[in-house]
N, C-alpha and C positions, 0 to 999 in steps of 0.2 A: 509403504516404506515408513518405518518408525525411526525417527531421528532424535528421540528423547534420550538425553544423557545428562550427566552432572555438568559437563562442559557447556552444553546448550542452555541448561537451566541457569548457569552462571552468567552467560551472555545475556540472556533475557532479563535477568535480575539487574544487570547494569543498565538496561533500557528503562526499567521501572524506577531506577534511582535518579535518572535525569529529571531536573526540576523545571528547566526553561527551554524555550526554543533555541536560545543561544548555546546552552549546554549540549543540545542535540547536534547543532551545526559543528561545534568543536569536536565532539566525540566521533560523529559519523564521518567527518572529514579524515580523521585518523584511521577509522575502522574500514571504511570503504573507499573505493574510487569515486570521483565526482560522477562518472558515467553510471556506476551502480546506483548511486543515490538518485540520480535523475531517472534512471529506468524504473526504480521502485515507485517514485513519485508519479511517473507517467502511467504505470499500471493502476495505481490508486485512482488517478484521474479517469482512466478508462472505466474502471469499476463504477465510479460515481455516475459517469455519463450513461453507461449501460443501465444502471438502476433507474435512471431518469428517462429511459426509453429511447435514447439516441441510437441510430443505426450504425452498424460496423463502419460503413463507408464514411459517414459524417465524422465519426470518432477518428478514423484514420486520417482524414483530411485535417481535422482540427488539431490533433495532437502529433501528427507526423509519426504515426506508429503503425506497424504492420497489422493486417487483419489477422494474421496467424497469432500474434501476441494478443490481440483483442479476443480471439476465440479461446485462448487459454485462460484469460481473465474471466470471460463469460462462463466457461466450464467451472472454474473455481467459485464464482459468484453463485451459480445455480446448483452445483453438485458437491462443492467442497465442504470444508468443516465449519463454514460460517464466519470465518475471520473477516473477510471483506465487509459483509453485512453489518457485523458488530462494530467494526471501526467506523464505517460510514454513519451508522446510527449515533455513535458517540460524537462524531464530528457535528452532526446535525443538531444534537442537544446542546453542544458547546456554542454553536452559532446562535441558537435561540436564546441562550443565557447571556449573550453579550449585550 
């Protein structure tokens, strides 16, 4: 499924233009529901825990997330376009540089 378009490019460019965490909070609160933001954050947390070798059940218990969602995250982490891995690696580099 190809979702590339000028409209999506424009959306992504607005993300790249955000400069601070506070900018992100303000923009995303307008753009998404709080539940959507929390769901995305939860999926990223699941990807990090999967990458660190935690079991589905432990992740489910820790994050209060379904094993079906963890399975989808795992599929993307292992067979997707590499977005989770790249984002996690950048997070790890930022943590090291703090």
